[in-house]
C-alpha positions in Angstrom: -15.6 5.5 8.2 -16.1 4.8 4.5 -13.2 7.1 3.6 -10.9 5.1 5.9 -12.0 1.8 4.4 -11.6 3.2 0.9 -8.1 4.5 1.8 -7.0 1.2 3.1 -8.4 -0.7 0.1 -6.8 1.7 -2.3 -3.5 1.6 -0.6 -3.5 -2.2 -0.4 -4.3 -2.5 -4.1 -1.7 0.0 -5.1 0.9 -1.4 -2.7 0.2 -5.0 -3.9 0.5 -3.9 -7.5 3.8 -2.2 -6.7 4.9 -5.4 -5.0 4.0 -7.5 -8.0 5.8 -5.1 -10.4 8.9 -4.5 -8.3 9.1 -7.7 -6.2 10.9 -8.0 -2.9 13.7 -5.5 -3.5 14.1 -4.4 0.1 16.2 -6.8 2.3 14.2 -6.6 5.5 14.5 -10.2 6.8 16.6 -13.2 6.2 13.7 -15.7 5.6 12.3 -15.4 2.1 8.6 -15.6 3.0 9.0 -13.1 5.8 10.9 -10.7 3.5 8.2 -10.8 0.9 5.5 -10.0 3.5 7.5 -7.2 5.0 8.1 -5.8 1.5 4.4 -5.8 0.9 3.7 -4.0 4.2 6.4 -1.5 3.3 4.9 -0.8 -0.1 1.5 -0.4 1.4 2.9 2.0 4.0 4.5 4.1 1.3 1.3 4.3 -0.7 -1.0 5.0 2.3 -0.5 8.8 2.5 -1.0 9.3 -1.2 -4.1 7.1 -1.1 -5.4 9.1 1.9 -5.0 12.4 0.0 -6.5 11.0 -3.2 -9.6 9.5 -1.5 -10.4 12.7 0.4 -9.8 14.9 -2.6 -12.2 12.7 -4.6 -14.8 12.7 -1.8 -14.7 16.4 -1.6 -15.5 16.7 -5.3 -18.6 14.5 -5.0 
């Protein structure tokens, strides 16, 4: 359970950082606010598999 929480937290932090650095580059919706939220969700979804692997790799080493 802790690994799942760590994975979600890490992916949200990394996805949020990517969103801050790249901004809303993907045109997913016409409304500006909705587009920004959807871009954040897309960035988190892209980072999630990498965060999953990283967390479980680090937990295995402990």
